[in-house]
N, C-alpha and C positions, 0 to 999 in steps of 0.2 A: 688153253688152260681150263676153261669152263668144262670142256668135255672130259678132261683128265680128272677134274674134281668130282664130276658126276659119277664117272666110272669108279673112282676110288671110294666114293660114298656107298655105291651099290655093292662094291666088293666087300666093304666093311660090314654092311648089313647082312650079306650072305654068310660071311664068316661068323657073325654073331648068332645067326639062326642055327648054324651047324655045330658051334662049339659046345662043350660040356661045362664050360666055366660060367656059372650063373651070374657072377659079378660082371663079366664082360657083357652078358645079355642085358643085365639091369642097366648098365651104363648106356648101351646102345638104345634101349627102349626109352630111357629118359631123354636122350638127345632127340630121338624121333618125336616124342611127345612135345617137347619144347619147341620143335620146328613145325608142329601142327600136322605131322604125318601120322595121324592116329591109326589108320588101318594097318600100317606096317608095325607100329608100336604094339598093337593088339596081338599080332602074331607072336611077338616075343613075350608079352605079358602072360599069354596063355601057356607058354612053355614053362615059365619060371614061377608062376603064382603058387603052386603047391610047395615049392622049395623054400619060399620066403615066409610062409605062415609062421607067426611067432617070433620072427626076427625083427630087429630094430627098424629096418628099412621097409617093413611090410606095410605100415600105415601109408607111407608115401606111394608105394607101388600100387596098392589097392585103390587109392584115391585117383591116381592117374589112369588106372585100368578102367574104373567106373566112368571117368570123364571121357575116356577114349570111345567107349561104347556110346555114350550120350552124344558126343560130337559127330559120330558117324551115323547117328539116328537109328541105332540098334536098341530101341527103347525097352524091349523085353529084358535084354541082357543088362542094360544100364540100370533099370529098376531093381533087378535082382542084386547087382553088384553094390549099388548104393545102399540098399537095405542091409546087406551083409556088412558093409563098412560101418554103418551106424550101430549095428549090433556088436561088431567086433572092436570098435574104437570109440566108446562112449565119452572119452575125455578129449577127443581130438578137437583141435580148433576149427576143423572143417566139418564138424558134426552137423551144425545147423544147415549149412549149404548142402551137404550130402543128403540130409533128410528131405530138404525141399526138392532137390533135383530127382531124388528117388520117386517122390510123389508126382512130380511133374512128368517124369518118364511114363508113368502109367496113364496120365492124362493124354499124352501124345498118342496113345494106342486107341483112344476112343474113336469109334467109327462114325460115319454119318448116321443121322437119327433113324433112318429107315431100316438099318441093320440091327442085329442083336446087340443089346446095350450092357451085356455082362461086364465088358471092359470099362465102360463108363461108370457103372456102379462101383466097381473095384477102385477106380481112380478117385471117385468121390470119397470113398472110405479112407484112402491113403491121404488125400488132401486135408480132410477133416481131422484126421489124426495129427497131421503136421500142425494145423492151426491150433488144436488143443494143447499140443506139447510146446509150441513156440508162439504164444499169443503176442509177443512183442518183437517178433522177428522182422528183419529188414525185408523179408520176402512175403510178409503177411498180405500186402495189397495184391500182389500177383497171385497168391494162393486163393484169396477170396474171389478175385476176378475169374480164375479158372473154375472154381466151384460154381459160380453163377452161370458161366457158359455151359458147363456140363449139366447142371440142374435144368437149365432151359431146354437142353437137348432131350433129356429124359421126359420132361413135360410135353414136348412136342410129340415124342414117340407115343406116350400114353394117349394123348388126344387123337393122333392119327389111328391108333389101334381101335379106339372107341368109335371114331367116325367110320372106320372100315366096316363095322357091323352094319351100319346104315347102307354103305355102298353095296354090300352083298345081300341086302334085303333081309337080314336077320334083325328085325326091328325090336323084338323083345330083348335080345342081348344088347342092342344099341342103346336102348333106354336105360338099362341098368348100368352099362359102362359109362355112358355120358353123365348120368347122375353121380356116379362115383368120382368121375374126373372133376366135376365142378365142386364136389365136396372136398376132394383132396387138394385142389388147387384153386382156392376161392379168389385169388387175385390174378388169375391167369389172363394173358392177353387173348386167349382163345375162347373166353367165356361166351361171347356173343355167338360165335360159330357153334359152340357146344350146345347152347340153348336152342339154336335153330335146328340142328340135326336131331336133338331130342324131340322138338316139335314135329319135324318131318317124320321121324320114326313113329311117334305116337299117332300122328295123323294117318300114315299109311297103314299102320296096324289096325286102327279103328275102322277106316272105310272099307277095309277088306275082311272085316270080322264076320263071323256068323252072328245072326240076330241076337242070340242070347248074351253075347259079350259086347255087342256094339255100343250100347248106351254108356256103359262104364268106361270103355276105351275112348269114346268121343269126349267124355268129360275130362279124362286125363289129357287128351290133346288140347282141349280148350284151356286148361290150366297152363299147359306148356306154352301156348300162344301168348297168354297173358304174362307169363314170366319173361318171355323174350321182349315184349313191348315195355314192360316195367323196367327192364334192365336198360333198354335204349329205345326210346319212343321213335327215334329216327333211324332205326337199324337199317342196314343195307338189305335186309330181308323183309322189310315192312310190307311191300306190295304182295309178295307171295304168301306171307304170314296172314295178311288180311283176307286174301282169297281163300286160304284154308279155313279161316274162321267162319266165313260165309257158308262154306260147305258143311262145316261142323254144326253150326246152328240150325241149318236147314235139316240136316239129318236128325238132330236131336228133337226137332219138332214132332217127328214120327212117334216119339215115345211119351209125348204129353197129351195125346188124345185119349 
C-alpha cells in the first residue's frame, strides 16, 4: 500500500508539472510546501508565479515561494523573493517576518573573513534597515546578534588587511593602516595586536632607514613602544617590545653627540 501511495503521489506531481491548469499546479505546490517538500514545490512555483501576480492567492503563493527558497538554503533567491514580497504586500500579516528573513538570507551569504566582504556589508545594510523599520520586532534580538557577528567579521578583515602590510614588509603602509584601524575601532579586541604590529613596522622602518630619516623614525618607533606598554604593561609582546626599545635608544644616542 505504501508503494502504491508513493507512486500515486509521484504521478500526481508529474501531472501537475505538465498540466496547463494553474489552479491544479497551485494546489499541488501548496501540498508539497505543507509536506516540507520544498524543492519540488519550487519547480511548480516557478511555473505559475507570473500567472498569479495580482491575483488574490498571490500573497500566499509568493510567501511560500520565498520560504521554499529559504528552507532549501538558496539564500540569493530567498533574499530577492522576500524583498519582492515586502515591496508587493506592505499590508501582509507576514510582512515583518518576510522583512527579517530577507535580511537574514543576505547574512547567510556572508563568507569567511578572509574573503571579499561585499556580501557582508550588504547584509549589514539589510539588517540595519530591518532594525530601523521594526525596532520593536520579535526578531530584533536575533537581528542585533547577526549585526554583531557580521560587524566583528568586518573588523577582523580590516585588522588582518592592516597586519598584512607588516607581513609583506610594506612598513609605511602598515603604520598608516594600523593607525586607521585603531582609530576606527577603538574598542577592538585586536588593539594590543595592532599596537604591536604598529611598533614592529615603525621599528623595522627606522632601523633600516637612510641616516637622514633614521632619527625621526626611531622616535616614531619609541612612541609606538610606549603606547603598547601604556595600553597593557603586561602585554604578551612585552619582552620583544623592550628589546626593541633598547635598540631604539642605543641608535638614538648616535644623534645626541
